C-alpha positions as CSV (number, residue, x, y, z in Angstrom):
1,M,-11.9,-5.9,6.0
2,R,-10.9,-3.8,9.0
3,S,-10.3,-0.1,8.9
4,L,-8.0,1.8,11.2
5,V,-10.5,4.5,11.5
6,A,-12.5,2.4,13.8
7,Y,-9.6,1.7,16.1
8,I,-7.1,4.6,16.1
9,L,-8.4,6.2,19.3
10,Y,-9.0,2.8,20.9
11,L,-5.4,1.8,20.2
12,R,-4.1,5.1,21.6
13,K,-6.1,4.7,24.9
14,K,-6.3,1.0,25.4
15,T,-3.6,-1.2,23.9
16,A,0.0,0.1,24.3
17,P,-0.3,1.6,20.8
18,Y,3.0,0.6,19.1
19,L,1.8,2.0,15.8
20,L,1.0,5.5,16.9
21,V,4.0,5.9,19.2
22,A,6.5,4.4,16.8
23,L,5.1,6.4,13.9
24,L,5.7,9.5,16.0
25,A,9.3,8.4,16.4
26,T,9.5,8.0,12.6
27,I,8.1,11.5,12.2
28,A,10.7,12.9,14.6
29,G,13.6,11.1,13.0
30,C,13.2,10.6,9.3
31,N,12.4,13.9,7.8
32,L,13.9,14.1,4.3
33,N,12.5,17.6,3.5
34,Q,14.9,19.5,1.3
35,G,12.7,22.7,1.3
36,T,13.5,24.1,4.7
37,G,16.7,22.4,5.6
38,E,15.4,22.0,9.2
39,Q,15.5,18.5,10.8
40,M,12.6,17.5,13.0
41,V,14.1,16.9,16.5
42,N,14.0,13.5,17.9
43,L,12.8,14.3,21.4
44,D,13.9,11.0,22.8
45,K,17.5,11.9,22.2
46,V,17.2,15.3,23.9
47,T,16.2,14.0,27.3
48,D,14.9,10.8,28.8
49,D,12.4,12.8,30.8
50,P,9.6,14.3,28.6
51,E,8.3,16.4,31.5
52,E,11.8,17.9,32.0
53,H,12.0,18.6,28.3
54,L,8.5,20.2,28.4
55,A,9.5,22.4,31.3
56,N,12.7,23.5,29.4
57,L,10.7,24.3,26.3
58,N,8.2,26.3,28.3
59,K,11.0,28.4,29.7
60,A,12.5,28.8,26.2
61,I,9.2,29.9,24.8
62,S,8.6,32.4,27.6
63,R,12.0,34.0,26.6
64,N,11.5,33.8,22.9
65,K,7.9,33.8,21.6
66,Q,8.9,34.2,18.0
67,D,10.8,30.9,17.5
68,A,8.5,28.6,15.6
69,S,10.7,25.6,16.1
70,L,10.1,25.8,19.9
71,Y,6.4,25.5,19.4
72,K,6.8,22.6,17.0
73,R,9.0,20.7,19.4
74,R,6.6,21.3,22.3
75,A,3.7,20.2,20.1
76,K,5.5,16.8,19.5
77,I,5.7,16.3,23.2
78,F,2.0,17.1,23.6
79,L,1.2,14.7,20.8
80,K,3.1,11.9,22.4
81,K,1.3,12.6,25.7
82,G,-2.0,12.5,23.9
83,E,-2.8,16.2,24.7
84,L,-4.0,16.8,21.2
85,D,-5.7,20.2,21.6
86,K,-2.5,21.6,23.2
87,A,-0.5,20.2,20.3
88,L,-2.8,21.8,17.8
89,A,-2.6,25.2,19.5
90,D,1.2,25.1,19.4
91,L,1.3,24.0,15.7
92,D,-1.1,26.8,14.7
93,E,1.4,29.2,16.4
94,A,4.3,27.6,14.6
95,I,2.6,27.8,11.3
96,T,1.8,31.5,11.8
97,L,5.4,32.2,12.6
98,N,6.9,30.1,9.8
99,K,4.7,29.5,6.8
100,T,7.5,27.9,4.8
101,D,8.2,25.0,7.1
102,M,6.1,22.2,5.7
103,A,7.0,20.0,8.7
104,N,4.6,22.0,10.7
105,L,1.7,21.2,8.3
106,F,2.8,17.5,8.4
107,L,2.8,17.4,12.2
108,K,-0.6,19.1,12.3
109,A,-2.0,16.6,9.9
110,Q,-0.7,13.9,12.3
111,V,-2.4,15.4,15.2
112,L,-5.7,15.7,13.3
113,R,-5.4,12.1,12.3
114,A,-5.0,11.1,16.0
115,K,-8.2,13.1,16.7
116,G,-10.0,11.2,14.0
117,E,-10.4,14.4,11.8
118,I,-9.4,12.7,8.6
119,A,-11.0,15.2,6.2
120,Q,-9.1,18.0,7.8
121,A,-5.8,16.1,8.0
122,L,-5.6,15.1,4.3
123,P,-5.3,18.5,2.6
124,L,-2.5,19.5,5.1
125,A,-0.5,16.4,4.3
126,L,-1.0,16.9,0.6
127,K,0.1,20.5,0.8
128,A,3.2,19.4,2.6
129,E,4.0,16.9,-0.2
130,R,3.3,19.5,-2.9
131,N,5.8,21.8,-1.3
132,S,8.6,19.2,-1.6
133,F,8.3,17.7,1.8
134,Q,9.6,14.1,1.3
135,S,9.4,11.6,4.2
136,V,8.5,8.0,4.6
137,A,6.3,9.1,7.5
138,L,4.4,11.5,5.3
139,Y,3.7,8.9,2.7
140,V,2.7,6.4,5.4
141,L,0.4,9.0,6.9
142,L,-1.2,9.7,3.4
143,S,-1.7,6.0,2.9
144,D,-3.4,5.7,6.2
145,L,-5.7,8.7,5.5
146,Y,-6.7,7.4,2.1
147,L,-7.5,4.0,3.6
148,Q,-9.7,5.5,6.2
149,L,-11.5,7.4,3.4
150,K,-11.9,4.0,1.6
151,Q,-9.7,5.0,-1.3
152,P,-7.2,2.2,-1.6
153,G,-6.0,3.2,-5.1
154,N,-4.8,6.6,-3.7
155,A,-3.3,4.8,-0.7
156,A,-1.4,2.5,-2.9
157,V,0.3,5.5,-4.6
158,Y,1.8,6.5,-1.3
159,T,2.8,3.1,0.0
160,K,4.7,2.8,-3.3
161,K,6.5,6.1,-2.6
162,A,7.3,5.1,1.0
163,L,8.8,1.8,-0.1
164,A,10.8,3.6,-2.8
165,L,12.5,5.7,0.0
166,A,12.8,2.8,2.5
167,P,12.1,-0.7,1.1
168,K,12.4,-2.3,4.6
169,N,10.4,0.2,6.6
170,E,7.9,-1.7,8.7
171,F,5.2,0.9,8.4
172,A,5.5,1.1,4.6
173,L,5.3,-2.7,4.4
174,Y,2.4,-2.7,6.9
175,Y,0.3,-0.2,4.9
176,N,1.2,-2.0,1.7
177,G,-0.4,-5.0,3.3
178,R,-3.4,-2.9,4.3
179,V,-3.9,-1.7,0.8
180,A,-3.6,-5.2,-0.6
181,E,-6.2,-6.4,1.9
182,A,-8.6,-3.6,1.0
183,T,-8.4,-4.7,-2.6
184,G,-9.0,-8.3,-1.8
185,D,-5.5,-9.6,-2.3
186,T,-5.0,-11.5,0.9
187,A,-1.9,-13.4,-0.3
188,K,-0.1,-10.1,-0.9
189,A,-1.4,-8.7,2.4
190,A,-0.1,-11.6,4.4
191,A,3.3,-11.4,2.7
192,N,3.6,-7.7,3.5
193,Y,2.6,-8.2,7.1
194,K,5.2,-10.9,7.5
195,L,7.9,-8.6,6.0
196,S,6.8,-5.9,8.4
197,I,7.0,-8.2,11.4
198,K,10.4,-9.4,10.2
199,E,11.7,-5.8,10.5
200,A,9.8,-5.1,13.8
201,P,8.9,-8.3,15.7
202,E,7.0,-6.2,18.3
203,F,4.8,-4.6,15.8
204,A,1.5,-5.8,17.4
205,E,-0.8,-4.2,14.8
206,A,1.0,-6.1,12.0
207,R,0.6,-9.4,13.9
208,R,-3.0,-8.6,14.5
209,E,-3.8,-7.8,10.9
210,L,-1.9,-10.9,9.8
211,T,-3.9,-13.0,12.2
212,G,-7.2,-11.8,10.7
213,T,-5.9,-12.4,7.1
214,L,-4.8,-15.9,8.0
215,I,-8.2,-16.7,9.5
216,S,-9.9,-15.4,6.3
217,Q,-7.6,-17.8,4.4
218,K,-8.6,-20.6,6.8
219,K,-5.0,-21.0,7.9
220,Y,-6.0,-21.5,11.4
221,D,-2.8,-23.1,12.9
222,E,-0.7,-20.3,11.6
223,A,-3.2,-17.7,12.7
224,R,-3.2,-19.2,16.2
225,Q,0.6,-18.8,16.4
226,Q,0.4,-15.1,15.4
227,L,-2.5,-14.5,17.8
228,E,-0.6,-15.8,20.8
229,K,2.4,-13.6,20.0
230,A,0.3,-10.6,19.5
231,L,-1.7,-11.1,22.7
232,K,1.6,-11.1,24.6
233,L,2.3,-7.7,23.2
234,V,-1.2,-6.2,23.6
235,P,-3.3,-8.4,26.0
236,M,-6.1,-5.9,26.1
237,D,-6.7,-5.6,22.4
238,G,-10.3,-6.3,21.7
239,L,-9.9,-7.3,18.1
240,L,-7.3,-10.0,19.0
241,W,-9.8,-11.5,21.5
242,H,-12.4,-11.5,18.7
243,Y,-10.0,-13.4,16.5
244,R,-9.5,-15.9,19.3
245,G,-13.3,-16.4,19.3
246,E,-13.3,-17.0,15.6
247,L,-10.5,-19.6,16.0
248,Y,-12.6,-21.4,18.7
249,Q,-15.6,-21.3,16.4
250,S,-13.5,-22.9,13.6
251,V,-13.2,-26.0,15.8
252,Q,-16.8,-25.9,17.1
253,K,-15.8,-24.8,20.6
254,T,-18.7,-22.4,21.0
255,D,-18.5,-22.0,24.8
256,S,-14.9,-20.8,24.4
257,A,-15.8,-18.7,21.4
258,L,-18.6,-16.9,23.3
259,W,-16.2,-16.4,26.3
260,S,-13.6,-14.8,23.9
261,Y,-16.2,-12.6,22.3
262,N,-17.3,-11.3,25.7
263,K,-13.7,-10.7,26.6
264,A,-13.3,-8.7,23.4
265,I,-16.3,-6.6,24.2
266,T,-14.9,-5.9,27.6
267,F,-12.0,-4.1,26.0
268,A,-13.8,-2.7,23.0
269,D,-17.6,-2.5,23.2
270,S,-17.8,-0.9,19.8
271,L,-16.6,-4.0,17.9
272,Q,-19.6,-4.6,15.5
273,Q,-18.4,-8.0,14.3
274,T,-18.0,-9.3,17.8
275,H,-21.5,-8.3,18.8
276,Y,-22.8,-9.9,15.6
277,Q,-21.0,-13.2,16.2
278,A,-22.0,-13.3,19.9
279,G,-25.6,-12.6,18.9
280,Q,-25.7,-15.4,16.4
281,L,-24.3,-17.9,19.0
282,L,-26.8,-16.9,21.6
283,Y,-29.6,-17.1,19.2
284,N,-28.6,-20.6,18.2
285,R,-28.7,-21.4,22.0
286,K,-32.2,-20.0,22.1
287,D,-31.1,-17.2,24.4
288,Y,-33.1,-14.7,22.4
289,A,-32.9,-11.8,24.9
290,G,-29.1,-12.2,25.0
291,A,-29.0,-12.4,21.2
292,I,-31.0,-9.1,20.9
293,S,-28.7,-7.3,23.4
294,H,-25.7,-8.0,21.0
295,L,-27.4,-7.8,17.7
296,E,-28.8,-4.3,18.4
297,K,-25.2,-3.1,18.7
298,A,-24.2,-4.6,15.4
299,G,-26.7,-2.7,13.2
300,K,-24.3,-0.1,11.9
301,Q,-22.2,-2.6,10.1
302,Y,-24.7,-5.4,9.4
303,G,-27.9,-3.5,9.1
304,N,-28.3,-4.5,5.4
305,S,-27.4,-8.1,5.9
306,I,-30.3,-10.5,5.3
307,K,-29.0,-12.9,7.9
308,Y,-28.7,-10.2,10.5
309,I,-32.2,-8.7,9.9
310,A,-33.8,-12.2,9.9
311,T,-32.1,-13.3,13.1
312,L,-33.0,-10.0,14.9
313,A,-36.6,-10.2,13.7
314,S,-37.0,-13.7,14.8
315,A,-35.4,-13.0,18.2
316,Y,-37.8,-10.1,18.7
317,E,-40.8,-12.2,17.9
318,R,-39.7,-15.0,20.1
319,T,-39.4,-12.6,23.1
320,G,-42.8,-11.1,22.4
321,E,-41.6,-7.8,20.9
322,N,-43.9,-8.1,18.0
323,I,-43.9,-4.5,16.8
324,K,-40.1,-4.5,16.6
325,A,-40.2,-7.9,14.9
326,L,-42.7,-6.5,12.3
327,E,-40.4,-3.5,11.7
328,Q,-37.5,-5.9,11.0
329,Y,-39.5,-8.1,8.6
330,Q,-40.5,-5.0,6.7
331,R,-36.9,-4.0,6.6
332,L,-36.2,-7.4,5.0
333,L,-38.5,-6.4,2.1
334,E,-36.7,-3.1,1.7
335,V,-33.3,-4.8,1.5
336,Q,-34.6,-7.6,-0.8
337,P,-38.0,-6.9,-2.4
338,G,-40.2,-9.9,-3.1
339,Y,-38.8,-11.9,-0.2
340,T,-41.5,-14.5,0.2
341,A,-40.7,-15.6,3.7
342,A,-40.6,-12.1,4.9
343,N,-44.1,-11.5,3.4
344,Y,-45.4,-14.5,5.3
345,S,-43.9,-13.3,8.5
346,I,-45.4,-9.8,8.1
347,A,-48.9,-11.3,7.4
348,R,-48.6,-13.5,10.5
349,L,-47.5,-10.7,12.7
350,K,-50.2,-8.3,11.6
351,A,-52.7,-11.0,12.3
352,K,-51.2,-11.6,15.7
353,L,-51.2,-7.9,16.5
354,T,-54.9,-7.5,15.6
355,R,-56.2,-10.6,17.4
356,P,-56.6,-11.2,21.1
357,V,-53.6,-13.1,22.5
358,S,-55.8,-15.8,24.0
359,T,-57.2,-16.8,20.6
360,Y,-54.0,-16.7,18.5
361,V,-50.9,-18.6,19.1
362,A,-48.2,-19.1,16.5
363,E,-44.6,-20.2,16.4
364,P,-42.4,-17.6,14.7
365,V,-40.5,-18.7,11.6
366,S,-36.9,-19.6,12.3
367,A,-34.3,-17.2,11.1
368,D,-32.8,-20.1,9.2
369,T,-35.9,-20.2,7.1
370,L,-35.3,-16.7,6.1
371,E,-31.8,-17.1,4.8
């Protein structure tokens, strides 16, 4: 239903990203690699001041440029600070100096994941695993990467491995829920999200995913409880405000729903489902220009939806954008050949476009007719 690939950078920049920061802590603290014998340093235990730690590492590296572990440790600081290119440069140096330490490959995969470079991250993570790097964090990372690549079967392999190492790990449980949701098992998804939250009550992403799953199950009261708790943790999370809009729609409070959708877009303008829902609400209110402004931003996700195309076509026609309307009606026929209502609309529009405006007036067919 929702993919992390659409939100990973958004979470890192906008919403106090518990998942990314906490996962980095997991990386730093739970390496079970038996191949190199080197533990990844938990930077938080070294000093409370990352800038001071960074300055100390800079000095150490200036004195000893051949110590791969120093570059790795500095890369982790850069990763936590969001300075991803600097982290990559340090990791490349660490890998050059120590080709046997699979933790360097793992950390580089994590940086690439944060940059959204999933195809580049996956082979590095897999290589680390093939070379006996065993870590809950590695398996969680692989689960995440495969989910972003829309391969839930492969993702499930690694959530199973993560849970075998740490049955109560909140990230392993969370991704087990994500896998279940991707395969349509909402009951299993909700159960895993709840277990994850039990282990980490401030895990905002788990509460957010649980909220969406409960809404899909029409368990609105329980969803509302989870939503309120999640919003306290990440009040600027656009997807949570989208869910608030869905909850208002479930009780026919369309004014409040539209307000919530606009709030969601304020925090995350790329939310396709929010633009789609807001566009539908505005269309039903006969605010066709407003509907168009939202629907045009939802085409990437809904471009093959009959309802979406019909609504947009009708809105275009009702605002006098007849050529655009004609294009959308023709698109309807591409998506569903033989669509009789679309054929009628195309014929009507062609007639309208070839006759003087003063001699031809016709009311466009409602989008509801085209469903």
